[in-house]
PDB file with one MODEL, atoms N, CA, C and O in Angstrom:
MODEL        1
ATOM      1  N   MET A   1      -2.295 -12.176  -4.378  1.00  0.00           N
ATOM      2  CA  MET A   1      -1.467 -11.469  -4.418  1.00  0.00           C
ATOM      3  C   MET A   1      -1.330 -10.964  -2.370  1.00  0.00           C
ATOM      4  O   MET A   1      -2.310 -10.822  -1.639  1.00  0.00           O
ATOM      5  N   THR A   2      -0.075 -10.828  -2.003  1.00  0.00           N
ATOM      6  CA  THR A   2       0.374 -10.843  -0.896  1.00  0.00           C
ATOM      7  C   THR A   2      -0.822  -9.705   0.034  1.00  0.00           C
ATOM      8  O   THR A   2      -1.461 -10.007   1.042  1.00  0.00           O
ATOM      9  N   PHE A   3      -0.829  -8.414  -0.683  1.00  0.00           N
ATOM     10  CA  PHE A   3      -1.347  -7.300  -0.271  1.00  0.00           C
ATOM     11  C   PHE A   3      -1.438  -5.923  -1.144  1.00  0.00           C
ATOM     12  O   PHE A   3      -0.597  -5.759  -2.029  1.00  0.00           O
ATOM     13  N   THR A   4      -2.243  -5.123  -0.962  1.00  0.00           N
ATOM     14  CA  THR A   4      -2.809  -4.412  -1.846  1.00  0.00           C
ATOM     15  C   THR A   4      -1.814  -3.188  -1.445  1.00  0.00           C
ATOM     16  O   THR A   4      -1.363  -3.054  -0.307  1.00  0.00           O
ATOM     17  N   MET A   5      -1.467  -2.110  -2.781  1.00  0.00           N
ATOM     18  CA  MET A   5      -0.953  -1.071  -2.279  1.00  0.00           C
ATOM     19  C   MET A   5      -2.228   0.321  -3.147  1.00  0.00           C
ATOM     20  O   MET A   5      -2.798   0.334  -4.238  1.00  0.00           O
ATOM     21  N   PHE A   6      -2.214   0.909  -2.442  1.00  0.00           N
ATOM     22  CA  PHE A   6      -3.358   2.109  -2.876  1.00  0.00           C
ATOM     23  C   PHE A   6      -2.651   3.380  -3.291  1.00  0.00           C
ATOM     24  O   PHE A   6      -1.794   3.797  -2.511  1.00  0.00           O
ATOM     25  N   THR A   7      -2.806   3.840  -4.043  1.00  0.00           N
ATOM     26  CA  THR A   7      -1.562   4.942  -4.728  1.00  0.00           C
ATOM     27  C   THR A   7      -2.112   5.839  -5.518  1.00  0.00           C
ATOM     28  O   THR A   7      -3.332   5.759  -5.656  1.00  0.00           O
ATOM     29  N   THR A   8      -1.326   6.994  -6.288  1.00  0.00           N
ATOM     30  CA  THR A   8      -2.055   7.715  -6.905  1.00  0.00           C
ATOM     31  C   THR A   8      -0.761   7.749  -8.338  1.00  0.00           C
ATOM     32  O   THR A   8       0.304   7.200  -8.055  1.00  0.00           O
ATOM     33  N   PRO A   9      -0.872   8.335  -9.709  1.00  0.00           N
ATOM     34  CA  PRO A   9      -0.170   8.062 -10.756  1.00  0.00           C
ATOM     35  C   PRO A   9       0.720   9.196 -10.184  1.00  0.00           C
ATOM     36  O   PRO A   9       1.856   8.724 -10.232  1.00  0.00           O
ATOM     37  N   TRP A  10       0.778  10.183  -9.776  1.00  0.00           N
ATOM     38  CA  TRP A  10       1.752  11.144  -9.027  1.00  0.00           C
ATOM     39  C   TRP A  10       2.817  11.083  -8.213  1.00  0.00           C
ATOM     40  O   TRP A  10       3.943  11.566  -8.332  1.00  0.00           O
ATOM     41  N   CYS A  11       2.257  10.343  -7.257  1.00  0.00           N
ATOM     42  CA  CYS A  11       2.929   9.913  -5.989  1.00  0.00           C
ATOM     43  C   CYS A  11       4.399   9.537  -5.925  1.00  0.00           C
ATOM     44  O   CYS A  11       4.665   8.370  -6.211  1.00  0.00           O
ATOM     45  N   GLY A  12       5.327  10.297  -5.614  1.00  0.00           N
ATOM     46  CA  GLY A  12       6.736  10.157  -5.734  1.00  0.00           C
ATOM     47  C   GLY A  12       6.657   8.826  -4.651  1.00  0.00           C
ATOM     48  O   GLY A  12       6.487   7.689  -5.092  1.00  0.00           O
ATOM     49  N   TYR A  13       6.782   9.067  -3.362  1.00  0.00           N
ATOM     50  CA  TYR A  13       6.697   8.002  -2.863  1.00  0.00           C
ATOM     51  C   TYR A  13       6.163   5.995  -3.126  1.00  0.00           C
ATOM     52  O   TYR A  13       6.835   4.963  -3.118  1.00  0.00           O
ATOM     53  N   CYS A  14       5.086   6.193  -3.270  1.00  0.00           N
ATOM     54  CA  CYS A  14       4.259   4.888  -4.162  1.00  0.00           C
ATOM     55  C   CYS A  14       5.497   4.470  -5.372  1.00  0.00           C
ATOM     56  O   CYS A  14       5.941   3.322  -5.386  1.00  0.00           O
ATOM     57  N   HIS A  15       5.962   5.458  -6.309  1.00  0.00           N
ATOM     58  CA  HIS A  15       6.895   4.627  -7.591  1.00  0.00           C
ATOM     59  C   HIS A  15       8.254   4.421  -6.622  1.00  0.00           C
ATOM     60  O   HIS A  15       8.975   3.494  -6.993  1.00  0.00           O
ATOM     61  N   ARG A  16       8.533   4.876  -5.885  1.00  0.00           N
ATOM     62  CA  ARG A  16       9.941   4.263  -4.633  1.00  0.00           C
ATOM     63  C   ARG A  16       9.447   3.557  -4.482  1.00  0.00           C
ATOM     64  O   ARG A  16       9.415   2.761  -5.421  1.00  0.00           O
ATOM     65  N   LEU A  17       8.482   3.117  -2.990  1.00  0.00           N
ATOM     66  CA  LEU A  17       8.383   1.696  -3.198  1.00  0.00           C
ATOM     67  C   LEU A  17       7.887   0.940  -3.916  1.00  0.00           C
ATOM     68  O   LEU A  17       7.820  -0.159  -3.366  1.00  0.00           O
ATOM     69  N   LYS A  18       7.438   0.936  -5.009  1.00  0.00           N
ATOM     70  CA  LYS A  18       6.429  -0.323  -5.890  1.00  0.00           C
ATOM     71  C   LYS A  18       8.079  -0.336  -6.351  1.00  0.00           C
ATOM     72  O   LYS A  18       8.246  -1.513  -6.672  1.00  0.00           O
ATOM     73  N   SER A  19       9.222   0.286  -6.523  1.00  0.00           N
ATOM     74  CA  SER A  19      10.647  -0.041  -7.265  1.00  0.00           C
ATOM     75  C   SER A  19      11.394  -0.977  -6.358  1.00  0.00           C
ATOM     76  O   SER A  19      11.972  -1.977  -6.785  1.00  0.00           O
ATOM     77  N   GLN A  20      11.357  -0.530  -4.753  1.00  0.00           N
ATOM     78  CA  GLN A  20      12.129  -1.209  -4.230  1.00  0.00           C
ATOM     79  C   GLN A  20      10.767  -2.754  -4.112  1.00  0.00           C
ATOM     80  O   GLN A  20      10.915  -3.452  -5.115  1.00  0.00           O
ATOM     81  N   LEU A  21       9.876  -3.195  -3.383  1.00  0.00           N
ATOM     82  CA  LEU A  21       9.093  -4.223  -3.739  1.00  0.00           C
ATOM     83  C   LEU A  21       9.644  -5.316  -4.342  1.00  0.00           C
ATOM     84  O   LEU A  21      10.177  -6.386  -4.046  1.00  0.00           O
ATOM     85  N   ASP A  22       9.157  -4.319  -5.803  1.00  0.00           N
ATOM     86  CA  ASP A  22       9.660  -5.456  -7.234  1.00  0.00           C
ATOM     87  C   ASP A  22      10.997  -5.919  -7.128  1.00  0.00           C
ATOM     88  O   ASP A  22      11.306  -7.092  -7.335  1.00  0.00           O
ATOM     89  N   ARG A  23      11.994  -4.808  -6.734  1.00  0.00           N
ATOM     90  CA  ARG A  23      13.218  -5.200  -6.223  1.00  0.00           C
ATOM     91  C   ARG A  23      13.471  -6.355  -6.166  1.00  0.00           C
ATOM     92  O   ARG A  23      14.151  -7.019  -6.948  1.00  0.00           O
ATOM     93  N   GLU A  24      12.832  -6.736  -5.044  1.00  0.00           N
ATOM     94  CA  GLU A  24      12.556  -7.410  -3.741  1.00  0.00           C
ATOM     95  C   GLU A  24      11.618  -9.075  -3.809  1.00  0.00           C
ATOM     96  O   GLU A  24      11.438 -10.063  -3.097  1.00  0.00           O
ATOM     97  N   GLY A  25      11.325  -8.681  -4.820  1.00  0.00           N
ATOM     98  CA  GLY A  25      10.498 -10.008  -5.424  1.00  0.00           C
ATOM     99  C   GLY A  25       8.854 -10.027  -4.491  1.00  0.00           C
ATOM    100  O   GLY A  25       8.406 -11.004  -3.890  1.00  0.00           O
ATOM    101  N   ILE A  26       8.401  -9.083  -4.574  1.00  0.00           N
ATOM    102  CA  ILE A  26       7.381  -8.761  -3.270  1.00  0.00           C
ATOM    103  C   ILE A  26       6.080  -8.826  -3.980  1.00  0.00           C
ATOM    104  O   ILE A  26       5.939  -7.755  -4.570  1.00  0.00           O
ATOM    105  N   ALA A  27       5.069  -9.607  -4.183  1.00  0.00           N
ATOM    106  CA  ALA A  27       4.183  -9.452  -5.199  1.00  0.00           C
ATOM    107  C   ALA A  27       2.794  -8.887  -4.451  1.00  0.00           C
ATOM    108  O   ALA A  27       2.420  -9.524  -3.467  1.00  0.00           O
ATOM    109  N   PHE A  28       2.063  -7.794  -4.843  1.00  0.00           N
ATOM    110  CA  PHE A  28       1.573  -6.849  -4.507  1.00  0.00           C
ATOM    111  C   PHE A  28       0.440  -6.232  -5.546  1.00  0.00           C
ATOM    112  O   PHE A  28       1.034  -5.827  -6.545  1.00  0.00           O
ATOM    113  N   SER A  29      -0.778  -6.054  -5.637  1.00  0.00           N
ATOM    114  CA  SER A  29      -1.744  -5.528  -6.387  1.00  0.00           C
ATOM    115  C   SER A  29      -2.150  -3.468  -6.141  1.00  0.00           C
ATOM    116  O   SER A  29      -2.340  -2.786  -5.133  1.00  0.00           O
ATOM    117  N   MET A  30      -2.122  -3.137  -7.657  1.00  0.00           N
ATOM    118  CA  MET A  30      -1.841  -2.036  -7.102  1.00  0.00           C
ATOM    119  C   MET A  30      -3.244  -1.215  -7.575  1.00  0.00           C
ATOM    120  O   MET A  30      -3.869  -1.593  -8.566  1.00  0.00           O
ATOM    121  N   VAL A  31      -3.730   0.098  -6.659  1.00  0.00           N
ATOM    122  CA  VAL A  31      -4.917   0.445  -6.979  1.00  0.00           C
ATOM    123  C   VAL A  31      -5.066   1.657  -7.063  1.00  0.00           C
ATOM    124  O   VAL A  31      -5.208   2.149  -5.943  1.00  0.00           O
ATOM    125  N   ASP A  32      -5.123   2.817  -8.357  1.00  0.00           N
ATOM    126  CA  ASP A  32      -5.297   4.081  -8.510  1.00  0.00           C
ATOM    127  C   ASP A  32      -6.278   4.681  -7.238  1.00  0.00           C
ATOM    128  O   ASP A  32      -7.038   3.719  -7.349  1.00  0.00           O
ATOM    129  N   ILE A  33      -6.724   5.248  -6.434  1.00  0.00           N
ATOM    130  CA  ILE A  33      -7.412   5.809  -5.416  1.00  0.00           C
ATOM    131  C   ILE A  33      -8.264   7.132  -6.873  1.00  0.00           C
ATOM    132  O   ILE A  33      -9.464   7.340  -7.049  1.00  0.00           O
ATOM    133  N   GLU A  34      -7.487   7.533  -7.368  1.00  0.00           N
ATOM    134  CA  GLU A  34      -8.259   8.614  -8.320  1.00  0.00           C
ATOM    135  C   GLU A  34      -9.034   8.042  -9.108  1.00  0.00           C
ATOM    136  O   GLU A  34     -10.079   8.632  -9.380  1.00  0.00           O
ATOM    137  N   GLN A  35      -8.812   6.948  -9.613  1.00  0.00           N
ATOM    138  CA  GLN A  35      -9.829   5.745 -10.728  1.00  0.00           C
ATOM    139  C   GLN A  35     -10.693   5.052  -9.893  1.00  0.00           C
ATOM    140  O   GLN A  35     -11.648   4.511 -10.450  1.00  0.00           O
ATOM    141  N   GLU A  36     -10.549   4.898  -8.248  1.00  0.00           N
ATOM    142  CA  GLU A  36     -11.754   3.741  -7.863  1.00  0.00           C
ATOM    143  C   GLU A  36     -11.968   4.481  -6.851  1.00  0.00           C
ATOM    144  O   GLU A  36     -11.114   4.176  -6.019  1.00  0.00           O
ATOM    145  N   PRO A  37     -13.008   5.745  -6.225  1.00  0.00           N
ATOM    146  CA  PRO A  37     -13.738   6.084  -5.472  1.00  0.00           C
ATOM    147  C   PRO A  37     -14.036   5.481  -4.396  1.00  0.00           C
ATOM    148  O   PRO A  37     -14.182   6.081  -3.331  1.00  0.00           O
ATOM    149  N   GLU A  38     -14.132   4.546  -4.496  1.00  0.00           N
ATOM    150  CA  GLU A  38     -14.311   3.523  -3.375  1.00  0.00           C
ATOM    151  C   GLU A  38     -12.740   2.918  -2.456  1.00  0.00           C
ATOM    152  O   GLU A  38     -12.629   2.655  -1.258  1.00  0.00           O
ATOM    153  N   ALA A  39     -11.792   2.853  -3.455  1.00  0.00           N
ATOM    154  CA  ALA A  39     -11.042   2.600  -3.086  1.00  0.00           C
ATOM    155  C   ALA A  39     -10.149   4.196  -2.225  1.00  0.00           C
ATOM    156  O   ALA A  39      -9.427   4.023  -1.243  1.00  0.00           O
ATOM    157  N   ALA A  40     -10.285   4.987  -2.559  1.00  0.00           N
ATOM    158  CA  ALA A  40     -10.118   6.384  -1.548  1.00  0.00           C
ATOM    159  C   ALA A  40     -10.869   6.247  -0.174  1.00  0.00           C
ATOM    160  O   ALA A  40     -10.462   6.214   0.988  1.00  0.00           O
ATOM    161  N   PHE A  41     -11.867   6.192  -0.627  1.00  0.00           N
ATOM    162  CA  PHE A  41     -12.349   5.794   0.986  1.00  0.00           C
ATOM    163  C   PHE A  41     -12.202   4.777   2.008  1.00  0.00           C
ATOM    164  O   PHE A  41     -12.659   4.832   3.150  1.00  0.00           O
ATOM    165  N   THR A  42     -11.317   3.565   1.334  1.00  0.00           N
ATOM    166  CA  THR A  42     -10.976   2.612   2.044  1.00  0.00           C
ATOM    167  C   THR A  42      -9.392   3.627   3.056  1.00  0.00           C
ATOM    168  O   THR A  42      -9.293   3.690   4.281  1.00  0.00           O
ATOM    169  N   VAL A  43      -8.423   4.248   2.046  1.00  0.00           N
ATOM    170  CA  VAL A  43      -7.430   5.128   1.901  1.00  0.00           C
ATOM    171  C   VAL A  43      -8.017   5.982   3.546  1.00  0.00           C
ATOM    172  O   VAL A  43      -7.444   5.793   4.619  1.00  0.00           O
ATOM    173  N   GLU A  44      -8.898   6.640   3.417  1.00  0.00           N
ATOM    174  CA  GLU A  44      -9.306   7.899   4.509  1.00  0.00           C
ATOM    175  C   GLU A  44      -9.915   6.888   5.719  1.00  0.00           C
ATOM    176  O   GLU A  44     -10.294   7.591   6.656  1.00  0.00           O
ATOM    177  N   GLN A  45     -10.068   5.827   5.911  1.00  0.00           N
ATOM    178  CA  GLN A  45     -10.352   5.108   7.009  1.00  0.00           C
ATOM    179  C   GLN A  45      -9.657   4.758   7.548  1.00  0.00           C
ATOM    180  O   GLN A  45      -9.812   4.589   8.757  1.00  0.00           O
ATOM    181  N   ALA A  46      -8.140   4.373   6.683  1.00  0.00           N
ATOM    182  CA  ALA A  46      -7.131   3.839   7.340  1.00  0.00           C
ATOM    183  C   ALA A  46      -6.171   4.783   7.631  1.00  0.00           C
ATOM    184  O   ALA A  46      -5.101   4.336   8.044  1.00  0.00           O
ATOM    185  N   ASN A  47      -6.314   6.267   7.494  1.00  0.00           N
ATOM    186  CA  ASN A  47      -5.270   7.130   7.636  1.00  0.00           C
ATOM    187  C   ASN A  47      -6.505   9.011   8.072  1.00  0.00           C
ATOM    188  O   ASN A  47      -6.498  10.111   7.520  1.00  0.00           O
ATOM    189  N   GLY A  48      -7.248   8.511   9.143  1.00  0.00           N
ATOM    190  CA  GLY A  48      -8.243   9.397   9.696  1.00  0.00           C
ATOM    191  C   GLY A  48      -8.706  10.832   8.856  1.00  0.00           C
ATOM    192  O   GLY A  48      -8.879  12.020   9.130  1.00  0.00           O
ATOM    193  N   GLY A  49      -8.785  10.000   7.745  1.00  0.00           N
ATOM    194  CA  GLY A  49      -9.632  10.864   6.785  1.00  0.00           C
ATOM    195  C   GLY A  49      -9.213  11.232   5.775  1.00  0.00           C
ATOM    196  O   GLY A  49      -9.955  11.822   4.990  1.00  0.00           O
ATOM    197  N   ASN A  50      -7.956  11.005   5.500  1.00  0.00           N
ATOM    198  CA  ASN A  50      -7.106  11.548   4.796  1.00  0.00           C
ATOM    199  C   ASN A  50      -6.844  10.745   3.397  1.00  0.00           C
ATOM    200  O   ASN A  50      -7.426   9.669   3.262  1.00  0.00           O
ATOM    201  N   GLN A  51      -6.141  11.136   2.532  1.00  0.00           N
ATOM    202  CA  GLN A  51      -5.617  10.153   1.108  1.00  0.00           C
ATOM    203  C   GLN A  51      -4.569  10.360   1.538  1.00  0.00           C
ATOM    204  O   GLN A  51      -4.188  11.524   1.418  1.00  0.00           O
ATOM    205  N   THR A  52      -3.871   9.633   2.045  1.00  0.00           N
ATOM    206  CA  THR A  52      -2.763   9.236   2.329  1.00  0.00           C
ATOM    207  C   THR A  52      -2.422   8.042   1.463  1.00  0.00           C
ATOM    208  O   THR A  52      -3.039   6.979   1.520  1.00  0.00           O
ATOM    209  N   VAL A  53      -0.971   8.384   0.316  1.00  0.00           N
ATOM    210  CA  VAL A  53      -0.485   7.191  -0.035  1.00  0.00           C
ATOM    211  C   VAL A  53       1.027   6.883   0.086  1.00  0.00           C
ATOM    212  O   VAL A  53       1.553   7.398   1.072  1.00  0.00           O
ATOM    213  N   PRO A  54       1.771   6.204  -0.654  1.00  0.00           N
ATOM    214  CA  PRO A  54       0.988   4.661  -0.214  1.00  0.00           C
ATOM    215  C   PRO A  54       0.283   4.346   0.835  1.00  0.00           C
ATOM    216  O   PRO A  54       0.494   4.851   1.938  1.00  0.00           O
ATOM    217  N   THR A  55      -0.635   3.473   0.603  1.00  0.00           N
ATOM    218  CA  THR A  55      -1.107   2.826   1.549  1.00  0.00           C
ATOM    219  C   THR A  55      -1.433   1.595   1.341  1.00  0.00           C
ATOM    220  O   THR A  55      -1.920   1.212   0.278  1.00  0.00           O
ATOM    221  N   LEU A  56      -1.128   0.625   2.632  1.00  0.00           N
ATOM    222  CA  LEU A  56      -0.646  -0.475   1.749  1.00  0.00           C
ATOM    223  C   LEU A  56      -2.155  -1.457   2.938  1.00  0.00           C
ATOM    224  O   LEU A  56      -2.215  -1.184   4.137  1.00  0.00           O
ATOM    225  N   LEU A  57      -3.062  -2.397   2.357  1.00  0.00           N
ATOM    226  CA  LEU A  57      -4.147  -3.180   3.081  1.00  0.00           C
ATOM    227  C   LEU A  57      -3.538  -4.318   2.907  1.00  0.00           C
ATOM    228  O   LEU A  57      -3.053  -4.676   1.834  1.00  0.00           O
ATOM    229  N   PHE A  58      -3.523  -4.972   3.964  1.00  0.00           N
ATOM    230  CA  PHE A  58      -3.240  -6.846   3.819  1.00  0.00           C
ATOM    231  C   PHE A  58      -3.998  -7.385   4.835  1.00  0.00           C
ATOM    232  O   PHE A  58      -4.568  -6.807   5.760  1.00  0.00           O
ATOM    233  N   ALA A  59      -3.918  -9.068   4.441  1.00  0.00           N
ATOM    234  CA  ALA A  59      -5.263  -9.993   3.635  1.00  0.00           C
ATOM    235  C   ALA A  59      -5.895  -9.997   5.556  1.00  0.00           C
ATOM    236  O   ALA A  59      -7.039 -10.305   5.890  1.00  0.00           O
ATOM    237  N   ASP A  60      -4.962  -9.644   6.351  1.00  0.00           N
ATOM    238  CA  ASP A  60      -6.084  -9.224   7.926  1.00  0.00           C
ATOM    239  C   ASP A  60      -6.439  -8.411   7.675  1.00  0.00           C
ATOM    240  O   ASP A  60      -7.165  -8.427   8.669  1.00  0.00           O
ATOM    241  N   GLY A  61      -6.791  -7.183   7.046  1.00  0.00           N
ATOM    242  CA  GLY A  61      -7.746  -5.965   7.150  1.00  0.00           C
ATOM    243  C   GLY A  61      -6.585  -4.760   7.758  1.00  0.00           C
ATOM    244  O   GLY A  61      -7.079  -3.642   7.902  1.00  0.00           O
ATOM    245  N   SER A  62      -5.278  -4.882   8.076  1.00  0.00           N
ATOM    246  CA  SER A  62      -4.703  -3.719   8.843  1.00  0.00           C
ATOM    247  C   SER A  62      -3.556  -3.320   7.825  1.00  0.00           C
ATOM    248  O   SER A  62      -3.296  -4.155   6.959  1.00  0.00           O
ATOM    249  N   THR A  63      -2.995  -2.385   7.835  1.00  0.00           N
ATOM    250  CA  THR A  63      -2.801  -1.343   7.045  1.00  0.00           C
ATOM    251  C   THR A  63      -1.512  -0.508   7.360  1.00  0.00           C
ATOM    252  O   THR A  63      -1.395  -0.161   8.535  1.00  0.00           O
ATOM    253  N   LEU A  64      -0.578  -0.154   6.530  1.00  0.00           N
ATOM    254  CA  LEU A  64       0.758   0.505   6.823  1.00  0.00           C
ATOM    255  C   LEU A  64       0.627   1.905   5.843  1.00  0.00           C
ATOM    256  O   LEU A  64       0.278   1.825   4.666  1.00  0.00           O
ATOM    257  N   THR A  65       0.962   3.201   6.516  1.00  0.00           N
ATOM    258  CA  THR A  65       1.211   3.826   5.751  1.00  0.00           C
ATOM    259  C   THR A  65       2.391   4.513   5.436  1.00  0.00           C
ATOM    260  O   THR A  65       3.137   4.851   6.355  1.00  0.00           O
ATOM    261  N   ASN A  66       2.762   4.852   3.884  1.00  0.00           N
ATOM    262  CA  ASN A  66       3.994   5.190   3.498  1.00  0.00           C
ATOM    263  C   ASN A  66       4.976   4.649   4.068  1.00  0.00           C
ATOM    264  O   ASN A  66       5.774   5.483   4.495  1.00  0.00           O
ATOM    265  N   PRO A  67       5.442   2.874   4.382  1.00  0.00           N
ATOM    266  CA  PRO A  67       6.273   2.342   4.689  1.00  0.00           C
ATOM    267  C   PRO A  67       7.354   2.002   4.462  1.00  0.00           C
ATOM    268  O   PRO A  67       7.290   1.960   3.233  1.00  0.00           O
ATOM    269  N   SER A  68       8.455   1.681   4.734  1.00  0.00           N
ATOM    270  CA  SER A  68       9.967   0.929   4.279  1.00  0.00           C
ATOM    271  C   SER A  68       9.609  -0.104   3.590  1.00  0.00           C
ATOM    272  O   SER A  68       8.455  -0.490   3.405  1.00  0.00           O
ATOM    273  N   VAL A  69      10.611  -0.583   3.190  1.00  0.00           N
ATOM    274  CA  VAL A  69      10.115  -2.152   3.056  1.00  0.00           C
ATOM    275  C   VAL A  69      10.752  -3.000   4.164  1.00  0.00           C
ATOM    276  O   VAL A  69      10.475  -4.198   4.228  1.00  0.00           O
ATOM    277  N   ALA A  70      11.257  -2.659   4.690  1.00  0.00           N
ATOM    278  CA  ALA A  70      11.497  -3.446   6.059  1.00  0.00           C
ATOM    279  C   ALA A  70      10.485  -3.764   7.051  1.00  0.00           C
ATOM    280  O   ALA A  70      10.229  -4.749   7.743  1.00  0.00           O
ATOM    281  N   GLN A  71       9.836  -2.225   6.837  1.00  0.00           N
ATOM    282  CA  GLN A  71       8.082  -2.603   7.525  1.00  0.00           C
ATOM    283  C   GLN A  71       7.092  -3.687   7.094  1.00  0.00           C
ATOM    284  O   GLN A  71       6.322  -4.471   7.649  1.00  0.00           O
ATOM    285  N   VAL A  72       7.469  -3.369   5.842  1.00  0.00           N
ATOM    286  CA  VAL A  72       6.975  -4.686   4.720  1.00  0.00           C
ATOM    287  C   VAL A  72       6.956  -6.077   5.210  1.00  0.00           C
ATOM    288  O   VAL A  72       6.168  -6.889   5.693  1.00  0.00           O
ATOM    289  N   LYS A  73       8.061  -5.985   4.896  1.00  0.00           N
ATOM    290  CA  LYS A  73       8.751  -7.734   4.874  1.00  0.00           C
ATOM    291  C   LYS A  73       8.416  -8.121   6.333  1.00  0.00           C
ATOM    292  O   LYS A  73       8.257  -9.309   6.614  1.00  0.00           O
ATOM    293  N   ASP A  74       8.295  -7.089   7.335  1.00  0.00           N
ATOM    294  CA  ASP A  74       8.159  -7.600   8.772  1.00  0.00           C
ATOM    295  C   ASP A  74       6.715  -7.981   8.789  1.00  0.00           C
ATOM    296  O   ASP A  74       6.114  -8.972   9.203  1.00  0.00           O
ATOM    297  N   LYS A  75       6.357  -6.879   8.210  1.00  0.00           N
ATOM    298  CA  LYS A  75       4.427  -7.411   7.858  1.00  0.00           C
ATOM    299  C   LYS A  75       4.416  -8.775   7.600  1.00  0.00           C
ATOM    300  O   LYS A  75       4.119  -9.773   8.256  1.00  0.00           O
ATOM    301  N   LEU A  76       4.782  -8.578   6.573  1.00  0.00           N
ATOM    302  CA  LEU A  76       4.309  -9.980   5.655  1.00  0.00           C
ATOM    303  C   LEU A  76       5.114 -11.537   7.077  1.00  0.00           C
ATOM    304  O   LEU A  76       4.442 -12.415   7.619  1.00  0.00           O
ATOM    305  N   ALA A  77       6.344 -11.341   7.205  1.00  0.00           N
ATOM    306  CA  ALA A  77       6.537 -12.456   8.494  1.00  0.00           C
ATOM    307  C   ALA A  77       5.556 -12.073   9.295  1.00  0.00           C
ATOM    308  O   ALA A  77       4.688 -12.338   8.463  1.00  0.00           O
ATOM    309  N   ALA A  78       4.927 -11.664  10.223  1.00  0.00           N
ATOM    310  CA  ALA A  78       4.086 -11.566  11.031  1.00  0.00           C
ATOM    311  C   ALA A  78       2.915 -12.656  10.796  1.00  0.00           C
ATOM    312  O   ALA A  78       2.607 -13.640  11.467  1.00  0.00           O
ATOM    313  N   LEU A  79       2.220 -11.979   9.262  1.00  0.00           N
ATOM    314  CA  LEU A  79       1.682 -12.851   8.370  1.00  0.00           C
ATOM    315  C   LEU A  79       1.547 -14.224   8.338  1.00  0.00           C
ATOM    316  O   LEU A  79       0.562 -14.852   8.727  1.00  0.00           O
ATOM    317  N   ALA A  80       2.621 -14.702   7.837  1.00  0.00           N
ATOM    318  CA  ALA A  80       3.236 -15.902   7.541  1.00  0.00           C
ATOM    319  C   ALA A  80       2.027 -17.456   7.975  1.00  0.00           C
ATOM    320  O   ALA A  80       2.408 -18.609   7.777  1.00  0.00           O
TER     321      ALA A  80
ENDMDL
END
């Protein structure tokens, strides 16, 4: 996978971004922070203590919070 999306089942922004990424054929893995407390800590570290989703974690350790598909594509291109 190229990156991990941290999410919750009730997050509308997460569902929208997932659908957009799927349409673009961009592969990623998903982690529900309500089911995995250690993942919630990762999200908090990236967002000043807040559990803001969707938060994307890339292979280089960088993150994007609630990005657009264009921002994700730009980040993936920069990492390629």
